[in-house]
Backbone and ligand atoms as CSV (ligand in chain L), in Angstrom:
chain,resi,resn,atom,element,x,y,z
A,1,UNK,N,N,6.732,8.145,-0.907
A,1,UNK,CA,C,5.359,8.480,-0.941
A,1,UNK,C,C,5.243,9.502,-2.072
A,2,UNK,N,N,4.195,9.386,-2.835
A,2,UNK,CA,C,3.816,10.224,-3.935
A,2,UNK,C,C,3.564,11.643,-3.476
A,3,UNK,N,N,3.676,12.547,-4.271
A,3,UNK,CA,C,3.476,13.988,-4.022
A,3,UNK,C,C,2.234,14.496,-4.854
A,4,UNK,N,N,1.146,14.929,-4.192
A,4,UNK,CA,C,-0.036,15.277,-4.908
A,4,UNK,C,C,0.184,16.668,-5.570
A,5,UNK,N,N,1.263,17.363,-5.064
A,5,UNK,CA,C,1.508,18.716,-5.663
A,5,UNK,C,C,2.384,18.540,-6.976
A,6,UNK,N,N,2.863,17.342,-7.323
A,6,UNK,CA,C,3.570,17.165,-8.561
A,6,UNK,C,C,2.974,16.088,-9.376
A,7,UNK,N,N,1.772,16.111,-9.606
A,7,UNK,CA,C,1.036,15.095,-10.472
A,7,UNK,C,C,1.386,15.194,-11.885
A,8,UNK,N,N,1.489,14.087,-12.605
A,8,UNK,CA,C,1.630,14.224,-14.047
A,8,UNK,C,C,0.339,14.851,-14.647
A,9,UNK,N,N,0.514,15.857,-15.528
A,9,UNK,CA,C,-0.635,16.579,-16.002
A,9,UNK,C,C,-1.853,15.756,-16.564
A,10,UNK,N,N,-1.403,14.602,-17.174
A,10,UNK,CA,C,-2.474,13.796,-17.824
A,10,UNK,C,C,-3.396,13.097,-16.923
A,11,UNK,N,N,-3.103,12.807,-15.697
A,11,UNK,CA,C,-3.972,12.090,-14.714
A,11,UNK,C,C,-5.445,12.661,-14.808
A,12,UNK,N,N,-6.305,11.794,-14.909
A,12,UNK,CA,C,-7.685,12.279,-14.779
A,12,UNK,C,C,-8.009,12.708,-13.343
A,13,UNK,N,N,-9.011,13.470,-13.230
A,13,UNK,CA,C,-9.258,14.122,-11.906
A,13,UNK,C,C,-9.788,13.013,-10.999
A,14,UNK,N,N,-9.275,13.094,-9.670
A,14,UNK,CA,C,-9.634,12.059,-8.735
A,14,UNK,C,C,-8.598,11.831,-7.794
A,15,UNK,N,N,-8.858,10.835,-6.852
A,15,UNK,CA,C,-7.762,10.665,-5.749
A,15,UNK,C,C,-6.559,9.963,-6.174
A,16,UNK,N,N,-6.700,9.062,-7.240
A,16,UNK,CA,C,-5.443,8.377,-7.647
A,16,UNK,C,C,-4.660,9.139,-8.606
A,17,UNK,N,N,-3.319,9.091,-8.574
A,17,UNK,CA,C,-2.484,9.885,-9.447
A,17,UNK,C,C,-1.053,9.222,-9.539
A,18,UNK,N,N,-0.425,9.603,-10.663
A,18,UNK,CA,C,1.060,9.246,-10.722
A,18,UNK,C,C,1.782,10.716,-10.587
A,19,UNK,N,N,2.817,10.724,-9.922
A,19,UNK,CA,C,3.599,11.983,-9.896
A,19,UNK,C,C,4.787,12.008,-10.737
A,20,UNK,N,N,5.480,13.117,-10.677
A,20,UNK,CA,C,6.548,13.228,-11.711
A,20,UNK,C,C,7.902,12.466,-11.422
A,21,UNK,N,N,7.898,11.647,-10.386
A,21,UNK,CA,C,9.079,10.777,-10.095
A,21,UNK,C,C,8.997,9.403,-10.984
A,22,UNK,N,N,7.821,9.231,-11.681
A,22,UNK,CA,C,7.770,8.014,-12.432
A,22,UNK,C,C,8.941,7.937,-13.351
A,23,UNK,N,N,9.477,6.626,-13.526
A,23,UNK,CA,C,10.719,6.278,-14.273
A,23,UNK,C,C,10.586,6.301,-15.873
A,24,UNK,N,N,9.749,5.597,-16.438
A,24,UNK,CA,C,8.765,4.624,-16.068
A,24,UNK,C,C,9.438,3.194,-16.280
A,25,UNK,N,N,8.915,2.304,-15.132
A,25,UNK,CA,C,9.483,0.866,-15.284
A,25,UNK,C,C,8.440,-0.101,-15.762
A,26,UNK,N,N,7.205,0.290,-15.836
A,26,UNK,CA,C,6.043,-0.436,-16.468
A,26,UNK,C,C,5.344,-1.427,-15.594
A,27,UNK,N,N,5.914,-1.727,-14.452
A,27,UNK,CA,C,5.383,-2.814,-13.551
A,27,UNK,C,C,3.893,-2.410,-13.213
A,28,UNK,N,N,3.578,-1.225,-12.959
A,28,UNK,CA,C,2.201,-0.878,-12.423
A,28,UNK,C,C,1.221,-1.109,-13.547
A,29,UNK,N,N,1.566,-0.944,-14.791
A,29,UNK,CA,C,0.626,-1.044,-15.932
A,29,UNK,C,C,0.082,-2.454,-15.948
A,30,UNK,N,N,1.019,-3.457,-15.747
A,30,UNK,CA,C,0.719,-4.798,-15.644
A,30,UNK,C,C,-0.308,-5.055,-14.557
A,31,UNK,N,N,-0.332,-4.326,-13.504
A,31,UNK,CA,C,-1.130,-4.490,-12.307
A,31,UNK,C,C,-2.532,-3.924,-12.517
A,32,UNK,N,N,-2.478,-2.948,-13.311
A,32,UNK,CA,C,-3.835,-2.081,-13.407
A,32,UNK,C,C,-3.934,-1.615,-14.902
A,33,UNK,N,N,-3.986,-2.478,-15.828
A,33,UNK,CA,C,-3.918,-2.150,-17.280
A,33,UNK,C,C,-5.196,-1.406,-17.669
A,34,UNK,N,N,-6.313,-1.475,-16.979
A,34,UNK,CA,C,-7.463,-0.649,-17.395
A,34,UNK,C,C,-7.426,0.819,-16.779
A,35,UNK,N,N,-6.414,1.026,-15.999
A,35,UNK,CA,C,-6.337,2.308,-15.294
A,35,UNK,C,C,-5.154,3.179,-15.712
A,36,UNK,N,N,-4.002,2.533,-15.900
A,36,UNK,CA,C,-2.684,3.255,-16.095
A,36,UNK,C,C,-2.219,3.063,-17.559
A,37,UNK,N,N,-1.968,4.174,-18.174
A,37,UNK,CA,C,-1.462,4.279,-19.542
A,37,UNK,C,C,-0.142,4.961,-19.632
A,38,UNK,N,N,0.560,4.727,-20.736
A,38,UNK,CA,C,1.858,5.436,-20.961
A,38,UNK,C,C,1.421,6.785,-21.535
A,39,UNK,N,N,2.256,7.691,-21.294
A,39,UNK,CA,C,2.150,9.160,-22.014
A,39,UNK,C,C,2.531,8.967,-23.377
A,40,UNK,N,N,2.089,9.971,-24.266
A,40,UNK,CA,C,2.375,9.732,-25.600
A,40,UNK,C,C,3.835,9.732,-25.939
A,41,UNK,N,N,4.674,10.229,-25.123
A,41,UNK,CA,C,6.125,10.269,-25.390
A,41,UNK,C,C,6.771,9.205,-24.567
A,42,UNK,N,N,6.049,8.268,-24.053
A,42,UNK,CA,C,6.504,7.046,-23.316
A,42,UNK,C,C,7.444,7.413,-22.046
A,43,UNK,N,N,7.428,8.652,-21.618
A,43,UNK,CA,C,8.281,9.033,-20.500
A,43,UNK,C,C,7.801,8.660,-19.110
A,44,UNK,N,N,6.547,8.477,-19.002
A,44,UNK,CA,C,5.871,8.264,-17.665
A,44,UNK,C,C,4.535,7.580,-17.954
A,45,UNK,N,N,3.932,7.122,-16.881
A,45,UNK,CA,C,2.515,6.677,-16.946
A,45,UNK,C,C,1.696,7.649,-16.156
A,46,UNK,N,N,0.323,7.416,-16.270
A,46,UNK,CA,C,-0.519,8.227,-15.618
A,46,UNK,C,C,-2.008,7.509,-15.458
A,47,UNK,N,N,-2.787,7.986,-14.633
A,47,UNK,CA,C,-4.107,7.364,-14.473
A,47,UNK,C,C,-5.025,7.913,-15.509
A,48,UNK,N,N,-5.392,7.105,-16.497
A,48,UNK,CA,C,-6.271,7.412,-17.563
A,48,UNK,C,C,-7.596,7.282,-17.106
A,49,UNK,N,N,-7.885,6.558,-15.977
A,49,UNK,CA,C,-9.154,6.330,-15.501
A,49,UNK,C,C,-9.119,6.050,-14.043
A,50,UNK,N,N,-9.955,6.631,-13.277
A,50,UNK,CA,C,-9.993,6.305,-11.806
A,50,UNK,C,C,-10.621,4.980,-11.518
A,51,UNK,N,N,-10.374,4.231,-10.502
A,51,UNK,CA,C,-10.895,3.026,-10.265
A,51,UNK,C,C,-12.417,3.125,-10.062
A,52,UNK,N,N,-13.096,2.127,-10.588
A,52,UNK,CA,C,-14.530,2.038,-10.321
A,52,UNK,C,C,-14.905,0.674,-9.936
A,53,UNK,N,N,-15.237,0.487,-8.537
A,53,UNK,CA,C,-15.511,-0.808,-8.045
A,53,UNK,C,C,-14.277,-1.457,-7.291
A,54,UNK,N,N,-14.727,-2.468,-6.678
A,54,UNK,CA,C,-13.739,-3.199,-5.768
A,54,UNK,C,C,-12.498,-3.659,-6.454
A,55,UNK,N,N,-12.694,-4.267,-7.684
A,55,UNK,CA,C,-11.624,-4.907,-8.425
A,55,UNK,C,C,-10.598,-3.869,-8.900
A,56,UNK,N,N,-11.090,-2.721,-9.347
A,56,UNK,CA,C,-10.149,-1.762,-9.834
A,56,UNK,C,C,-9.546,-1.023,-8.685
A,57,UNK,N,N,-10.226,-0.825,-7.599
A,57,UNK,CA,C,-9.444,-0.293,-6.391
A,57,UNK,C,C,-8.442,-1.237,-6.002
A,58,UNK,N,N,-8.624,-2.498,-5.973
A,58,UNK,CA,C,-7.567,-3.342,-5.563
A,58,UNK,C,C,-6.418,-3.291,-6.545
A,59,UNK,N,N,-6.751,-3.258,-7.838
A,59,UNK,CA,C,-5.645,-3.113,-8.908
A,59,UNK,C,C,-4.823,-1.859,-8.711
A,60,UNK,N,N,-5.498,-0.762,-8.326
A,60,UNK,CA,C,-4.877,0.553,-8.214
A,60,UNK,C,C,-3.973,0.304,-6.856
A,61,UNK,N,N,-4.362,-0.275,-5.896
A,61,UNK,CA,C,-3.610,-0.416,-4.624
A,61,UNK,C,C,-2.394,-1.316,-4.970
A,62,UNK,N,N,-2.507,-2.308,-5.720
A,62,UNK,CA,C,-1.455,-3.231,-5.998
A,62,UNK,C,C,-0.399,-2.474,-6.872
A,63,UNK,N,N,-0.854,-1.608,-7.726
A,63,UNK,CA,C,0.021,-0.785,-8.440
A,63,UNK,C,C,0.853,0.201,-7.501
A,64,UNK,N,N,0.017,0.671,-6.546
A,64,UNK,CA,C,0.732,1.678,-5.627
A,64,UNK,C,C,1.854,0.904,-4.733
A,65,UNK,N,N,1.587,-0.262,-4.432
A,65,UNK,CA,C,2.489,-1.141,-3.603
A,65,UNK,C,C,3.648,-1.621,-4.318
A,66,UNK,N,N,3.483,-1.962,-5.541
A,66,UNK,CA,C,4.608,-2.511,-6.403
A,66,UNK,C,C,5.592,-1.328,-6.985
A,67,UNK,N,N,5.179,-0.099,-7.025
A,67,UNK,CA,C,5.881,0.940,-7.688
A,67,UNK,C,C,7.120,1.092,-6.912
A,68,UNK,N,N,8.341,0.898,-7.497
A,68,UNK,CA,C,9.589,0.951,-6.749
A,68,UNK,C,C,10.029,2.451,-6.386
A,69,UNK,N,N,9.319,3.467,-7.054
A,69,UNK,CA,C,9.801,4.766,-6.796
A,69,UNK,C,C,8.832,5.456,-5.942
A,70,UNK,N,N,7.719,4.900,-5.475
A,70,UNK,CA,C,6.662,5.497,-4.765
A,70,UNK,C,C,5.977,6.715,-5.417
A,71,UNK,N,N,5.757,6.380,-6.802
A,71,UNK,CA,C,5.236,7.477,-7.616
A,71,UNK,C,C,3.654,7.487,-7.711
A,72,UNK,N,N,3.054,6.582,-7.133
A,72,UNK,CA,C,1.634,6.435,-7.228
A,72,UNK,C,C,0.992,6.822,-5.934
A,73,UNK,N,N,0.012,7.753,-5.837
A,73,UNK,CA,C,-0.643,8.137,-4.666
A,73,UNK,C,C,-2.151,8.021,-4.774
A,74,UNK,N,N,-2.836,7.978,-3.677
A,74,UNK,CA,C,-4.254,7.936,-3.617
A,74,UNK,C,C,-4.965,9.064,-2.743
A,75,UNK,N,N,-4.117,10.044,-2.508
A,75,UNK,CA,C,-4.583,11.144,-1.662
A,75,UNK,C,C,-4.914,12.464,-2.399
A,76,UNK,N,N,-5.118,12.297,-3.725
A,76,UNK,CA,C,-5.355,13.454,-4.590
A,76,UNK,C,C,-6.776,13.972,-4.387
A,77,UNK,N,N,-7.184,14.987,-5.081
A,77,UNK,CA,C,-8.551,15.437,-4.919
A,77,UNK,C,C,-9.503,14.618,-5.675
L,1,LIG,S1,S,5.620,1.378,-11.153
L,1,LIG,FE1,FE,5.977,3.565,-10.553
L,1,LIG,S2,S,7.910,4.185,-11.632
L,1,LIG,FE2,FE,7.085,2.249,-12.589
L,1,LIG,S3,S,5.900,3.010,-14.315
L,1,LIG,FE3,FE,4.492,2.663,-12.627
L,1,LIG,S4,S,4.353,4.763,-11.607
L,1,LIG,FE4,FE,6.157,4.751,-12.900
């Protein structure tokens, strides 16, 4: 389970976030390409945009479920 006290600093404010355990393996970006982006140094991904609407909420949920390290959370502020 992701830790909202260890969010990647680039996440935009909102309930969805990636924490510092991201590898990164890239599979979540394929699930939610409009929401998740690679950091400038390619060391992790982060939420560049919060979901807007049912389709993007579903994409974010799919990304959470596929993440092998449990690095995506939806209990942020
Ligand atoms: S699926 Fe998880 S570990 Fe892989 S890039 Fe996305 S957040 Fe990082």
